[in-house]
N, C-alpha and C positions, 0 to 999 in steps of 0.2 A: 468359608465366606471370603469373598474377595475384598481387597482394600478399597476404602472409599477415597475418591479424589474429588475435590471441589475445584472447579475452574471458575475464576472470577473474571467475568467479561465474556459476552456472547457475540463478539464480532467474528469475522472470518477466521482470525487466529484462534480464538476460543473454541469455535466450532470444530476446527481442524484438530486441535488438541483433544477435544472430546471424542472425536472419531477414532483416533489412533489409540487413545487410552482405553476406550471401550473395546476395541479390537484386541487389545492386549489382555483383557480380562478384568480390568478394574471396574468398580461401580462408580459411575461418573454423575456428578451433579454440576450443572452450569448455572450460575447466578448472574443477574445483571440489574443495575439500578433503574433501568428504563425498559424500553421495548427490546425484544430480541433482535440481534443482528442489525443494530442501527449504527449511529455515529459514522465513522469513516467507511464502514463496510457496506453501507446502504446504497448510496447514490454516486459512487465513483464511476469512472468511465469503463470499468470492466475489462481492463487489459491484463492478460497473462503473458508477460513479455520477457522471454530469455534474452532478447536483444538489449535489454536495459542494463547492460553490464557497467558502463561508466558511472561512478558515484557522483553525487552532487558537488563534491569537492574538486571541481575542475579548476585549472589555473585561471585566475581572473574572476572567479565566482564571488569572492569576498568584495572585490572592487565594485562589481555590479551591485551587490547588496548595499554598499555604502552610498553609491550614487542614487539608489532608489529612495533614500531618506528624503529627497527633495522632489520626488515624482510619485504622486498618489496613484497614477495609472500604470506604474511599472508592473509587468506581470510577475516579476520576482522582486518583492518589496520587503524592505526592513523598515518597520514603523518606528519613529523616534520613541525612545524609551530609556528610562534610568534604572531599569531592572538589572541588578548586578548579576543575577543568574543567567540572563540572556547574554550579557556581554562576556561573561566567563565562558559560556558555550561558544559564542562567536569567535573568541580568541583561539580556542582549540580548533574550531572549524577552519579559521584562516590559516593556521599552521599546516593544515593538511591540503591546502589548495595548490598542489604541485603535481607535475607529471608523474613523478615516482609514486606518489600516493594514489593517483588514479589507477595506475597499473596494479599496485598492491591490493587496494580495496576491491578493484574490479575482478581480480582473480578469485577472491573469496566470495564475492557476489555471484560470479558465474557458476561456481560449484553448487551453491544452494538454489540458484535459479534453474539450472539444468535438472537438479534432483527433483525440484518441485514440479517441473514440467513432466517428468517421468511419472510422478505420483498422480498428477491430474489425468494423464492419459489412462492410467489403470483405473482411477476412480470413475471417470466418465464411461469407460468400457464396462465396468462391473455394475454400476448403479444407473437406473433410468432417471437421472436428474434433468428435468426439463428446464434448462437455464439458458437457452439460446447459445449453446456452445458453437462457436464459429471458427473455421480454420482458414480464413481469408488472409491471414498475416496482418501486419501493421505497416501503414504507408505514411512516410514522412513527406510533406509537400512544401515546396518553396515557390515564392512569387518572383524572386529575382535571381539572376545568374550569380550575383555576388553571394547571396545567402546559400545558394546551392553549392558553390565552390567552397565556401567556408565549412559547411557541414561535411563535405567530402573528406576533410581531414579526420573528422571523427569516425566516418565510415571506414576510412583506411586503418585507423587505430583498431576498430572492432575486428576487421578482417585479419590484420597482421598479428595482433597480440592475443586475440580471443577466438579466432576462427569462426566468427559470426558471418553467415552467408547473407548476401543481399543482392538485389537487382537494381541497377541505376536506370531510371526512366527519364528520358528527355521530354520536353514539352509536348510534342505531338504524340509520343507514345503514351504519355500520362492520360490523355483524353480517351484513347481507346481502351486503356487499362481500367479506368473508372469513369464512366460517362457522367457521374455526378459532379465532376470537377470542371471548373471554368476553363475556357480557352485562354491562351496567353500566359499560363504559368510556366515558370522556368523548367520545372521537373520535380522529380522526387526519388526516394529510395524505398524499396519494398523489402520488408523483412518477413519472409514466408513462414518461418517457424513459430512466429508469435500467434497467440490465440486470443479470443475474447468471449465474454459471457455478459449476460445481463445480471449484475451482481446481486440485486435484491431477490431475483428468482433463484439463483444458486444458493443463497443463504437460506431462503425459505424451504426449498426442496431438501437441502442437506439436514436442516434442523428436523423436519418432519420425518426423514429417514432415520435419524438417530433416536428420535422419540419412539419410533416403532421398534427400535432395537433395545429400548429400556433406559436410555439416557434421560435424566430428569433435567428440565429447564425451568428455572424460576425467574420470572421477570418482575420488575418493580421491587427488587430485593437489593437494597443498597448496603454495601460493606461499610460498617461504622467503626469497628475496632478489631484488631488482631490479638488474640490471647495466645501468647507463647511463653513457655517456661523451659529454662535450661537449653535454649537453642532449638526448640521444637514447637511448632504451632499445635495447639490443642483444639482450638475452635475459632470460629469467626462470629463476631457479633454483627448482626444485620438488622435492617429495618423490619424484617419478617421474623426475627428471633435469632437464637443462637444455633449455629450449625457446626457440629463436630466434623473434624476433618483429619484424616490420617496423612494426607498429602494435599498440597494446594498449589495451583498454577495461577499466577497473576498475569492476565492478558487484558489489561485495561487500556491499552493504547497509551497515549501520552499521559493519561491520568494515573498510570502506574507510578509515575515519579512522586506523586503525593504520599506514597507509602514507603518511601525510601528510609525515613527515620525509624519507623516501626520495624522495618525489615533489616535495619542496621547495615545498609549497603548504599552505594552510590548508584543512582539511576538518572544520569544526566540527559534528560529529554527536553526538547522544546517543541511547542505546537507549530507546525507548518500548515497554515490555513489554506484550504482550497475551496473552490465553489463549483457548483454545477447547476445547469438549467436543463429541464427535460420538457419536451413538447411532443405532440402527436407527430407521427412520421409524415413529413411533407412529400409532395411529388418531386421527383428528380433527386431524391436523397442519394448520397454516395453508397457504394457497395461495401467499401473497405473501412475499417476503423482508421482514423487519420490523426496524425499529430502535426501541428503547425509550430515548429520550434521558435520562429521569430516572436510569436505572441504567447508561447507556452500554453497553448490551448489545444484540447483534444476534441474530436468529433466521433461520437459512437452511434452508428445506425443500428437500431433495434428493429425487430419485426413490426412493432406497432408504435415506435417512438424514435426520437432523435435526442441525444444528450450532448450538450456542450459543456466542457468542464476543464478543470485544472487550475493554473496559477499557483503561486506560492507566496504567502504572506507570513512574515514573522511579526505578528501583532498581538502576542500574548493570547490569553483565553477569551478572545473577543467572539461573542456569539451572534453578532449582527450579520445581516445579509444586505449590504448596501446596494441600492438599486443601480448605482452607476457601475458597480462591478458586474452585475448581471447583464447590463447593456453592453459592457465591454466585451463579454463573451460573444454576444451577437455581432458586434462591430468587427471583432477580430476575424471571424470566419466568413463574413460576407464576400470579400474579394476572392475567395477560393471555391465557393460552392455555387452550383446552379440552383439548388433548392432555396426557397425563402426560409429564413430563420426568424421571421417576425411573428410566428404563430404564438398563441397564448401559452404561457408556461403551465404545464400540469404540475410541476414541482420546481421549487428553487431550494437549494441546499448548500450547507457548508460542512466541512469536516476538518478536524485538527489531526493532521498526520503526526505520528510520533517520530520526531527527527533526532537522530544521533549525530554527533559531530564527526564521526568517521564513516557515516553512511551504511554501517553494518547493523543488523538486528541484534537484539539482546535475548539470547536463548540459553537457558541452563539453570543450574542450582544457585540459590542465594547463598553466598559464601558463609554467612554466620547462622543461617537457619536450616537445619538438616532436611526438613521435609517441605521446603518451599522452593518454587521454581518460577523463573520469569520467562515470559514469551511476549516480547514487546519490541518497540524501536525499529519497526520495519520501514520507516521513512515513507516513500511513495509506492512501496512494493508489497504492501500487506497481502493483497489478493494473489500476487505472483508467488510469494514465498510461503503462503500458509501451509500447504501440505507437508513440505519438508520440515517446517517448524514443528508441526504436530507430531510428526514421526520421531524427530529428535527428542522431544520431551518424553515421549513414550519409551524410547530406547534408554534414556537416562534413568528413568524410574525402574525399568525392568532389569537393567544391567546388560541388556543386549548390545552387541557390537554396533556402534552407530553407522548408519549408511553413508554418512559423510563425516569428516573431521569437524567436531563442534568447537574446537579451540578458538577460532577467530571471533566467535559470537558470544562467548561466555561472559556473564556479568562481572566476573573477577578481573576483566581487563581494565576496568575503570579505577 
């Protein structure tokens, strides 16, 4: 009889862990306090982006955060707070806002981003997951030459230090490249190796596939207490009863931090809140997934929809969706698109991204609990990093040689 593994959390990270653990021969049960594959995994912009190598800890990022204390409409906003945990986190974040740390963290991110891209390629080839997998790449768009020239420094860093290929498009080229963009824009940068999906479709299809293979998913099953004796978890007490577990993976996103005391380890995560708005696909919608760096807003064209999303707020566990933030998404993209973005919203959404102060995920065994593992802290790259995360967790449990060096991501680094 195979060992039983319980995965706590059914977002894209939990789903991926279940996939690789099931493939390795474990009996897998996934539990979630709410609906399956919700929270940050549900209505993000669907980018699988190996070009997203630079971490959030760019030089000057902390200064931008401090200035945002006085600007409610800042796309990267730090809300005034007296929470000591937030300021402790921010202190560590600020220390890492250097060019050297960008290169160091970027190298570790590139390894797992590239590995995940390889895993996705195999997954999509092997399984008929109807998730609007697109290979148009990712297009960064700029309104002014000043913004274009400023980003060119980042593009040069990506090319020189990380070998990320790109194509620079001047204004006139941009229009022929994607007719959905307005005339008069300065230009853009196209990253052809990036991919995109409609995330809620990927989640649903992958869950259905795993159910067919025998993985059990239990929704509305909230973790309430961890029973562990002698440095080993024996069972989980949940709202649906007690569940015995020989091994446990905690993939609860930012909420994993709530279990740090019971797991006797540090899990320094902060919620980085993002928003999205989804509408029916308008006429003249763009062809490519688009990022607008000036406003930190993304545009995701789907087959039957259009999603506007992103922003970054450090506002605690705020679950509101302010109407002015949703309107800000619309306002931010109007100068760039031919399509009208005034259509009725079919969905408005927020998600708490699990942010680490070094921009690296937390993947590996809990130091003081022998049969517990963490798979969390993926910042804004949960969808991009999910397959490699799941594979690493499986390799750690089986003792198989890991496909990448897990050292930079281990929980013991904190």
